[in-house]
C-alpha positions, 0 to 999 in steps of 0.5 A, a space after each residue: 460538419 463545420 464545428 469551427 464555423 459554428 464556434 466562430 459564428 456563436 462564440 457566446 456558447 463557447 465562452 459559456 462552456 469555458 466559464 463553466 469549466 473555469 469556475 467549476 474547476 475552481 469550485 471543484 478544486 476546493 471541494 474535491 476529495 483528497 486522498 493519499 492513495 485511491 480507495 482500494 479494498 485489501 481483499 484479505 482477512 485474518 482468522 485467529 483461533 486460540 487453543 491455550 496450552 497446545 504446541 505449535 504442531 498440535 495447533 497446526 494439526 488440530 486447528 489450522 488444518 481443519 479450518 484451512 480445509 473448510 476455507 479452501 472449499 470457497 470458490 472465491 479463494 486466491 491464496 491461503 497462508 497460515 502461522 501456527 504458534 503455541 496456543 494460537 492459529 493465525 490464517 490469512 485468507 486472500 480472495 481473488 482480485 476481481 471481487 470488489 468492495 461491494 462483493 466482499 461483505 457477502 464473501 466474508 459472511 460465507 467465510 464466517 458460515 464455513 468457519 462456524 460449521 468447522 468449529 464444531 469439529 475443533 477439539 475441546 479447549 479451542 476458542 471460536 475462530 475470530 474473523 478480522 475483516 478490517 485488516 485493510 483499514 487505513 488509519 491515515 491520522 496517526 498520533 502518539 499520546 504521552 503523559 509522563 507524569 500520569 499513571 497508566 490508568 490515567 493515560 488510558 482514561 485520557 485516551 478513552 475521552 479523546 477517542 469518544 470525542 473524535 468519533 463524533 467528528 464529521 468524516 471520521 470512521 474509526 478511532 483505534 487506541 493501541 498500547 494501553 497498559 493492561 492491569 490485573 488484580 493479583 491474589 498472592 496466596 500462601 500454598 501451605 495456608 491454602 492446603 491447610 484450609 482445604 480451599 480449592 481453586 474451583 471454589 475460589 473461581 465460583 466465589 468470584 463468579 457468584 459475587 462480581 457480576 451485576 445483580 438485579 434487586 427487583 422493584 417495589 411499588 410505593 404510592 403509585 411509584 416504581 422504585 428499583 431496588 439496588 444491591 449495593 456494591 463497593 466502589 473500591 474493587 480491591 475492597 470488594 474482592 477482599 471482603 468476599 466471604 467463604 466457608 472453610 470446608 468441613 467447618 462452620 467458620 467463614 473467612 474473607 478473601 483478605 484473610 488468605 490472600 494479599 491483593 494487589 493491582 499490578 501491571 500485567 506481566 505479559 502486555 499484548 503490545 507496548 508503545 513508546 514515543 521518543 523514549 517514553 511510554 505512550 499510546 497511539 490513537 489512529 483515526 481512519 476517515 470515511 470513504 470518498 471524503 476530503 482527508 485534508 478537511 477531516 485532518 483539519 477538523 480532527 486537529 481542531 478537536 484535539 486542540 480543544 480536548 487537550 485544553 480541557 484535559 490536565 497539563 502535561 499531556 501531549 498528542 503528537 502526529 506520527 503520520 499525518 496523511 492530511 498534511 502529506 496529501 495537502 503537500 502532494 496536491 499543492 505540489 501538483 498544482 505548482 507543477 501544473 502552473 509550471 507546465 502551463 507556463 512552460 508550454 505557453 513560453 515555449 510556444 511564444 518562443 517558437 510560434 509567437 506570443 499569439 499561439 502561445 496564449 491560445 494553446 496555453 489558454 486551451 491547456 488551462 481550460 482543459 485541466 480545470 474542466 478535467 478537475 470539474 468532471 473528476 469532482 462530478 464523477 466522484 474521483 478524488 485527487 490522489 496519487 494515481 489521478 494526479 499521475 494521470 493528469 501528468 501523463 495526459 499533459 503530454 497529449 493535451 497540447 497536441 490537438 490544440 497545437 495542430 489546429 492552432 498551427 494550421 489556422 495560423 498558417 491559413 490566415 497568414 495566406 490571406 484566408 479569413 478566420 472562419 475559412 482558416 478554422 473551417 479548413 483546418 478543423 474539417 481536415 484534422 478533426 477526425 484524424 485527431 479524434 481517432 488518434 485521441 481515442 487511440 491514446 485513451 484505448 492504450 489505458 482502457 485495458 488497465 482501467 476496465 479490468 475487473 481485478 485489483 489492478 483495475 480497481 486501483 488504477 481506474 482513476 488513471 483511465 477515467 482521468 485520461 479519458 476525460 482530459 483527452 476528450 476535453 482536449 479534442 473538444 476544445 481544440 475544435 471549438 475554443 481554438 478557432 474562437 481564440 484564433 479569430 481574436 489573436 491571429 492576424 490575416 495575411 496578404 500573401 498567397 500560397 504561391 508567394 509563401 516561401 520556406 524558412 532556412 530551417 524548413 529548407 534544411 529539414 527538406 534537404 535532410 528528409 529528401 536524402 533520407 527518402 533517397 536512402 530509404 533502405 539504409 534508413 530502414 536498416 539503421 532503424 531496425 539495427 538500433 531497435 534490435 540493439 535497444 531491445 537487446 540492451 533492455 536487459 541492462 536497464 535496472 528493473 524496479 517496481 515502485 520507488 521509495 516514498 518521498 516521506 522522510 521516514 524509514 523503518 527498523 525491524 528488530 527480531 530477537 530470538 523467537 522464544 524471547 519474552 516481551 519484557 526482555 524485548 522491551 529492554 533491547 528496544 529501549 537501548 535501540 531507541 537511545 542509539 537512534 535518538 543520538 543521531 542529529 538527523 533523527 527528529 522522532 522515533 516511534 517504537 512498537 513492541 510485540 507487533 507492527 504499527 497500525 496501517 497508517 498508509 495503504 502501502 504499509 503492511 503491519 506485522 502480526 503479534 510476536 513477542 520478540 519483534 520491535 518496529 521502529 518508525 524513524 522520522 528524519 529531518 530530510 529524506 536525503 539523510 536516510 541512505 547515509 543514516 541507514 548505512 551507519 545503523 546497519 553497522 552499529 545496531 547489531 552490536 546491541 544484540 548479537 542474538 537478534 537481527 535488525 534490518 532497515 526498510 524504506 517506506 514504499 510508494 507501492 504495495 509492500 509485502 515484506 522482503 524484496 527477495 523471497 525464496 520459498 521452500 515447501 515440503 512436509 518435513 520441518 527439519 528438511 525445510 530448515 536444512 534447505 533454508 540454511 543452505 540457501 542462507 549460506 549461499 546468500 551470505 556468500 554473495 557478499 552484497 545481499 543483506 538482511 538475510 533471515 527466514 520466517 520460521 525463526 529459531 526453535 524455542 525451549 519448553 519445560 515439560 511438567 510430565 503429568 503422570 496419568 497412573 499416579 494421578 489416577 490413584 491420587 484422584 488428580 485430574 488433568 485440569 487440577 494439575 494444569 491449574 496448579 502449574 498456572 498458580 505456581 507460574 504466571 498465575 491462575 485466572 479466577 475471574 474478572 471485575 469490571 470497572 467502566 469499560 475495562 475488565 480487570 482479570 483476577 489471578 491467583 499466584 503463589 506467595 513465595 517470591 524467594 523461590 525460583 520459578 522452577 522450584 516453586 513448581 516442584 514444591 507446589 501442591 496439587 488439589 485432588 478434586 476426588 479426595 478433596 485434599 492437596 497432593 505433592 506435585 512430585 507425586 503426580 509428575 515424572 519430573 521436569 524436562 527441558 525440550 525444544 519445539 517449533 514456535 512458528 510453523 508457516 504454511 502456504 496453501 496448506 503446505 508447510 513453507 519456509 521463506 528465506 528473505 533478504 534485501 538487495 545491496 544499497 546500490 542495487 535493485 531487487 531485480 539485479 540481486 535476484 538475477 544474480 542469486 536466483 540461478 544459485 539457489 535453483 541449483 540446490 538439490 530438492 528431495 522428492 515432494 519439495 519445491 522452490 518458488 519465488 516471492 517478494 518484489 518479483 511476485 508483486 511486480 509479476 502479478 501487477 504486470 500480468 494484470 496489466 497484460 491481461 487488459 492490454 490486448 483488448 486495449 491494443 485491439 481497439 487501437 488497431 481497429 480504430 487505426 484501420 477504420 480511420 483509413 479504411 485501408 491496410 498499408 497506412 495502419 501497417 506503417 503506424 504499427 511498424 513504427 510503434 516498437 521503435 519507440 523503445 530506443 528512446 526509452 532504453 536510452 533515457 533510462 540507461 543515461 539516467 540510471 533509472 529503473 524501469 518500474 510500474 510507473 515507467 510502464 504507464 509512461 510507455 503506454 502514454 508514449 504509444 498514444 503520442 506516437 500513434 497520434 502524430 503518425 495518424 495525423 501525418 499519414 492523413 495529411 499525406 493522403 489528403 494532399 495526394 487526393 487533392 492532386 499533389 504528386 505522391 513524391 511531393 505530398 510526402 515531403 510537404 505533408 511532413 514539412 507541415 507537421 514539423 512545427 506541431 510535432 516538434 513543439 508538442 514534443 518540446 513542450 511535453 518534455 519541458 513540462 515533464 522536467 519538474 517531475 524528474 525531482 519527484 521520486 514517484 514520477 521520476 522514472 515515468 518522466 524519463 521514459 516519456 522524455 526519452 521516448 518522445 524525443 526519439 518518437 518525434 524523429 520516428 514521426 518525421 523520418 521513419 513514417 515518410 520512409 515507410 510510406 514511400 516504401 509501402 506505396 512504392 514512391 521512388 526518390 531516385 
């Protein structure tokens, strides 16, 4: 098959292919979808069940336990975790990783069915379990809406208008508004007046239920027309409620609600979540985009729409981006394009320097066409430009030029010896096309285990495999077609014969060094084996990581007050903390979310669930380089704001964030024993001296006031438990009587005791309890054994149905999680555990282990394919053996590079290591094939090894130099830095392995002596 001859004979076909790739690439680059991270399904849902009035232990036993039993029967289940708190059960359900987005809707339907079946056995008073399966939605366009001169009701209306219009924007999937200040209508009623009139709370509740709903007046016919009859309602909700009438029991006298109650519209005492932006109350508007869209275009349309909306709304309203994924993606893609241009220029200039301007232009042009063709095929395959696909382009860059350099170098050399362009191209392409194809497929196969795995890692990294596959196959096609065509026009035909061709000084020096190495082959093997063993031994000194901190100039401050702290007190501490944060000149914006985490504005952020004592600060600084110094200052200054609380600082990560980086989990049946074990672990961590932000997830116990309902006396008085409970609510936070609708907002109506001069406890003691049987009020003291203060658990965590307390911490500022874990793990594992208790590890160790196991599950298949291809390529055993003896030695350069730069070996380093295998194997295959060909052509084996190696010096060296220089700009990118070091250091040593280790092993296995 003379591919090169065909290409030169019909260059128009090749030019047409090139034009299609270039024009198509330009079109694709402007239309291809752009995302921050690849579309990925978070296989988790939250099941939330309310059980008002129940303690955490009662919720655990009567709600969480039966629901977990029902859920655990699902075959799809991976992990079950739960938190039982007073009045609320929250279960997080995670499914096995091989279920993708097309499977999950059916899985969630089955989950809902099981929960419906289980809910029939739940105790009376428990609400239906609610399944929140949009837990993983990413709201990449995240805004703060503030209007200091307007009321909360007006701000809520502005948010409603903005949300309504944004939902009509093309590409927008959801718009979530958070932080709306809840309002309530409070009826302040004098308890003595209520008792004197004999009015009961059930009667008030029935009054509102009968009068505050829409009513149908029917219809009438007049002159063939149908007229709907309207039962008029007051436009003022307070007036409507105030004018409701009721009959005083036992009389014919009627009263209005206003006669016995003072009605007020007030902010709700307990807000579900409070949001502030730069020290002022605000709402957040979070926008998520549809799958597979260009988030940059959606961001621009949303920005245009909001600008128009703000012009229509009153002055004084500001809508400020908190996190703009469109801008982040646009900058990352622009950065990639810049790196791409720089890489092409570096390759071209390097080749121009070492091979002359002609080869530089030829290979540079092939590289450009390959990249543009890859972008075109990505667009056609519906693969977006995002972090992983861009990383794949960077990884592939090191292998893209190799095929073109081999063909270009060989063609130029043949033409310099007097052969025509067609003869030269045909000779070198026929000689190298199959070795290059086999080596290219091997390079692709190194990633096949990742991209083709059926778990979450495969879903997340599929674009990596697809882009490497497309780009490397294109590089081979263009190397055997486009290079011959370009070479015909750029290379000059020489007049020297093969015999007249002499060696340069550098070639002579290399030949002498190689010959000496071959003569001392046993010593060479011993040296290589020694440094390889040393490298593997030194790998333990390399810092271990997972994903690096993000490039975004953002960090988080998490504040936890005592677990029983009221959200109003938490808000007060949050305001003081805001002032401290905004005092620093480096800080440009502070977003404060009180009571829960923010919306999931990026895939790698995991929001915290509802907790009144929790505050999330999202701090944006002027430059990311300012974060370490500012974080150090805040770690010393913020704890002084609240000695009873705890603050800890977290950087936004590139990879998944599952909470603390260090997590020790103690599991067992008894809560007190678990707290003892956690306390011992915390003490040991504090003794370490470097580990910081140490806490556990059960937090502190809380205090509860037991009103001690007396069953005996209550029975005599005819007071039911419901009557007693209603009185307690009326005397404290308020008794819900009903609700009234105003547009899309429902105002709850509460009855509250109208004696503000009393303390809350005294109000309960002096309250009157309605006896539904005697139809009169009875003093509270008559049916209560008195008020008693007691402690109780406020958060009971379980993992896979077993009580589990997690001790969490962060590594020191100058160390990785791996280093801290290596130091503290043996200390904690020495803790004596009673029977029935266990210790397991979570945090970054668990995340990285799961990711590496997922990779490891797919890698054997990939390496098996690589091995089979290497055997089939040669049809013999010794040649593949040489290749696979050399591959483990590449770790020397990787370890040396990482130790020299003090970079961690993380997830991206692992991917770089895989690409390094492909480069090394490709070079080894082409070299061994050349040695075999020269021997088959009659050259003595002793000479063939040297001349074949010499012929590969420039292609291998140039491919290494261009790849290393092309990776250099990535050293300044946090996401790709450790991968760039891995490839640069590994490839530098892999080049030496190709040029020295392969010939030495060949001579040894084929018994070619140089003595």
